[in-house]
C-alpha positions in Angstrom: 67.2 -41.8 38.4 68.1 -40.0 41.6 66.6 -36.6 42.5 66.3 -34.1 45.4 62.6 -33.5 45.8 60.7 -30.6 47.3 57.4 -31.9 48.7 56.3 -28.9 50.7 57.6 -25.3 50.8 59.8 -24.6 53.8 60.9 -28.2 54.2 64.2 -29.8 53.3 64.6 -31.5 50.0 64.5 -35.3 50.1 66.7 -37.7 48.1 64.4 -40.1 46.1 64.7 -42.7 43.4 62.4 -42.2 40.4 61.8 -43.8 37.0 64.0 -42.0 34.5 61.6 -40.1 32.3 61.3 -40.5 28.5 61.2 -37.3 26.3 58.1 -36.3 24.5 57.8 -34.4 21.2 60.5 -31.7 20.8 62.1 -32.8 24.1 65.6 -34.1 24.9 66.7 -36.0 28.0 69.9 -34.9 29.5 72.2 -36.8 31.8 73.0 -34.0 34.2 76.7 -33.1 34.6 76.2 -30.0 36.9 73.4 -27.8 38.2 74.2 -24.5 39.8 72.1 -23.4 42.8 70.4 -20.1 42.3 68.9 -17.7 44.9 65.6 -18.3 43.0 65.9 -21.9 44.1 65.9 -20.6 47.7 62.8 -18.5 47.0 61.0 -21.6 45.6 62.1 -23.8 48.5 61.4 -21.2 51.2 57.9 -20.5 49.8 58.6 -16.9 48.7 57.3 -17.7 45.2 53.7 -18.8 44.9 52.2 -22.0 43.4 55.2 -24.1 42.4 54.6 -27.5 41.0 54.6 -29.9 43.9 56.3 -32.3 44.4 59.1 -30.5 42.5 62.7 -31.1 41.6 64.3 -27.6 41.7 67.2 -26.4 39.7 67.4 -24.3 36.5 71.1 -23.8 35.8 71.6 -27.1 34.2 74.4 -28.6 32.1 74.1 -32.1 30.7 74.6 -34.5 27.8 71.7 -35.5 25.6 71.2 -39.3 26.0 67.7 -39.7 24.5 65.6 -37.6 22.1 61.9 -37.3 21.5 60.0 -37.3 18.3 60.8 -34.5 15.8 64.3 -34.1 17.3 67.3 -35.0 15.2 69.1 -38.0 16.6 72.4 -36.3 15.7 72.0 -34.3 18.9 72.7 -37.4 21.0 75.9 -37.0 22.9 75.9 -33.2 22.6 76.1 -30.9 25.6 73.2 -28.6 26.4 72.4 -25.9 28.9 68.9 -25.5 30.3 67.8 -22.2 31.8 64.9 -20.9 33.8 62.7 -20.2 30.7 61.8 -23.7 29.7 59.1 -23.0 27.1 56.7 -20.2 26.1 53.2 -20.2 24.6 54.2 -18.4 21.4 50.7 -16.9 21.1 50.2 -14.2 23.8 50.8 -10.5 23.0 54.2 -10.6 24.6 55.4 -13.6 22.6 54.1 -12.1 19.4 55.9 -8.9 20.1 59.3 -10.6 20.7 59.2 -10.3 24.5 59.0 -14.0 25.3 60.5 -13.4 28.7 57.1 -11.8 29.6 55.0 -14.7 28.3 51.7 -15.1 30.1 51.9 -18.9 30.2 55.5 -20.0 30.4 57.0 -23.2 31.6 59.7 -22.4 34.2 62.4 -24.9 34.8 62.6 -26.0 38.5 59.4 -24.1 39.3 56.5 -25.2 37.1 58.5 -28.1 35.7 61.0 -30.5 37.2 64.6 -29.2 37.1 68.2 -30.2 37.5 68.7 -31.3 41.1 68.8 -34.8 39.7 70.8 -37.2 37.6 68.5 -36.7 34.6 66.2 -33.9 33.3 63.9 -33.3 30.4 64.1 -30.1 28.3 62.5 -28.5 25.3 65.1 -28.6 22.6 64.0 -25.3 21.2 64.8 -23.5 24.6 68.0 -25.3 25.5 71.4 -23.9 24.5 74.0 -26.1 22.9 77.2 -25.6 24.8 80.9 -26.0 24.1 81.9 -29.6 25.0 85.5 -28.5 25.7 84.5 -26.3 28.6 84.1 -27.3 32.3 80.5 -28.1 33.0 80.7 -27.0 36.6 81.9 -23.5 35.4 79.3 -23.4 32.7 76.3 -24.1 35.0 76.2 -20.7 36.7 76.1 -19.0 33.3 72.6 -20.4 32.7 70.9 -18.0 35.1 73.4 -15.9 37.1 75.1 -15.1 33.8 72.0 -14.7 31.7 70.1 -12.5 34.1 73.2 -10.5 34.8 73.6 -9.9 31.1 69.9 -8.8 30.7 70.4 -6.4 33.7 73.6 -5.0 32.2 71.8 -4.3 28.9 69.2 -2.5 30.9 71.9 -0.4 32.6 72.8 1.0 29.2 76.2 2.5 28.5 76.9 3.4 32.1 80.6 4.0 32.6 80.4 3.9 36.4 78.4 0.9 37.4 77.4 -0.2 40.9 76.6 -3.9 41.7 74.7 -4.5 44.9 74.9 -8.0 46.3 78.2 -9.5 45.1 77.2 -13.1 44.6 76.9 -15.5 41.6 75.4 -13.0 39.1 77.4 -10.0 40.1 80.8 -11.8 40.1 80.0 -13.0 36.5 78.7 -9.7 35.1 81.5 -7.8 36.8 84.0 -9.6 34.6 82.0 -8.7 31.5 81.7 -5.1 32.6 85.4 -4.7 33.3 86.2 -6.3 29.9 83.9 -3.7 28.4 85.9 -0.9 30.0 83.4 0.1 32.7 84.4 1.2 36.2 82.7 -1.3 38.6 81.8 -0.5 42.2 80.9 -3.6 44.3 78.5 -3.3 47.3 78.3 -6.2 49.8 76.7 -7.0 53.1 78.5 -5.1 55.9 81.6 -7.1 57.0 81.6 -9.4 54.0 85.3 -9.0 53.3 85.5 -12.3 51.3 83.1 -10.9 48.7 84.8 -7.6 48.7 88.2 -9.2 48.1 86.8 -11.3 45.2 85.4 -8.2 43.7 88.8 -6.5 43.7 90.4 -9.6 42.3 87.9 -9.5 39.4 88.8 -5.9 38.5 86.3 -3.8 40.5 87.9 -0.4 41.2 86.1 -0.2 44.6 84.5 -2.7 47.0 82.7 -1.9 50.2 79.6 -2.2 52.3 76.1 -1.3 51.0 76.2 1.3 53.8 79.3 3.0 52.4 79.5 5.8 49.9 81.8 5.1 46.9 84.4 7.7 45.8 82.4 8.6 42.7 78.8 9.1 41.6 77.3 6.2 39.7 75.8 6.3 36.3 73.8 3.2 37.0 73.3 0.4 39.6 72.1 -3.2 39.4 70.6 -4.7 42.6 71.0 -8.5 42.7 70.4 -8.9 46.5 66.7 -9.5 47.3 66.7 -6.6 49.8 64.2 -3.8 49.2 66.0 -1.2 51.3 68.8 -1.3 48.7 66.5 0.5 46.2 66.6 3.9 47.9 70.2 3.4 48.9 71.1 2.8 45.2 69.0 5.7 44.0 70.8 8.0 46.4 74.2 7.1 44.7 73.0 7.4 41.1 73.5 10.7 39.2 70.6 12.6 37.6 69.4 10.7 34.5 70.9 7.5 35.9 69.1 4.2 36.3 68.7 1.5 39.0 67.9 -2.0 37.7 66.4 -4.7 40.0 67.5 -8.1 38.8 65.8 -10.5 41.2 62.5 -12.4 40.8 61.7 -11.7 44.5 62.6 -8.8 46.8 61.6 -7.7 50.3 59.3 -4.7 50.4 60.8 -1.4 49.2 60.5 1.1 52.1 58.9 4.5 51.7 61.4 7.0 50.4 61.6 10.7 49.6 60.6 11.6 46.0 63.9 13.6 45.6 65.7 10.2 45.3 63.8 9.5 42.1 63.5 13.1 40.9 66.0 14.3 38.3 64.9 11.8 35.7 66.4 8.9 37.5 64.8 5.6 36.5 63.9 2.4 38.5 63.3 -0.7 36.3 63.1 -4.4 36.8 64.3 -7.4 34.8 62.1 -10.5 34.3 63.3 -13.8 33.1 65.3 -14.0 29.9 64.9 -14.5 26.1 66.7 -17.0 23.9 68.4 -14.0 22.2 69.9 -13.0 25.6 71.5 -16.4 25.7 72.9 -16.2 22.2 74.4 -12.8 23.0 75.7 -13.7 26.4 77.5 -17.0 25.6 79.3 -15.3 22.8 80.3 -12.3 25.0 81.3 -14.6 27.9 83.7 -16.4 25.5 85.3 -13.1 24.4 85.5 -11.8 27.9 87.0 -15.1 29.2 84.5 -15.2 32.0 85.3 -17.7 34.7 82.7 -18.6 37.3 84.1 -19.1 40.8 82.3 -22.2 42.2 81.9 -24.4 45.3 81.0 -27.9 44.4 78.5 -30.1 46.4 77.4 -33.7 45.6 73.8 -34.0 44.7 72.7 -35.4 48.0 74.1 -32.4 49.8 71.7 -30.0 48.0 70.2 -28.9 51.4 73.7 -27.9 52.6 74.3 -25.9 49.4 71.0 -24.1 49.9 71.7 -23.3 53.5 75.2 -22.1 52.7 73.7 -19.8 50.1 71.0 -18.6 52.5 73.6 -17.8 55.1 76.0 -16.0 52.7 78.8 -18.6 53.1 79.1 -19.2 49.3 81.7 -17.1 47.4 80.7 -17.0 43.8 78.3 -19.8 42.9 77.3 -23.2 44.4 77.1 -26.1 42.0 75.6 -29.6 42.5 77.3 -32.5 40.7 75.4 -35.9 40.6 
């Protein structure tokens, strides 16, 4: 098989030939159709996240066809399409798993971080943590739903029933969850980097009632805000725009330091919360909602061997929507 390999953090990925792996117990092997490129992949490649498995094949927004199954897996799954997310497996025994919070598992397997991911022609996945997908849908459009969509959905649930919702960082996750929010009847306010008129225009096309810079003040007070951009200074900025009793949700796995801020920004029973990983229940909920809301991911496609270009375009803010690798 072919794969884009990370050998050392901070270095470009290298295209390599490897022996195609055979699945173990409760595993399936997928022939990868598409793998979206997530900002978390950037954090892994750039060394922002500690202790990745090295060498490593990144990628955790994977869509593929099962071409081989391991022991204890029904062979009828061969030929079916599956999606593989960030949460590759959990221990099932820690206090969080026993309490139904598998996203907080103390010893998880994380696709494209502690286990090889989907920047490749083939990938192994635990059948119990993969989602069976509709074979009629476009796999390129499905791929960003496996993380950008799932984390966006978990963030949206944390935001509660907020009628006026701010989205900071209008990239892959925000452009997906904006569609769900508009479908739910919320008023969505999109905040982008100063001068990013492309993202602002996309936000308006998707039904956001206002789009502007993160330095601008929207025409209405927000009930809640979700921060997808990994920029700590957006935390006090978002709190300053949220009403008393409102909530700010941090949706990233990594963020730059949050600067010192006046307590009055948090006072008034405002809440600041984070979202970590996902649960399989999140996936079951989100894929059903995405169908009902007719969510369509905007994508830019790159061939597998151009993974470094996709990462650089994402790093530089040149991707509108989501970048997707196709073997």
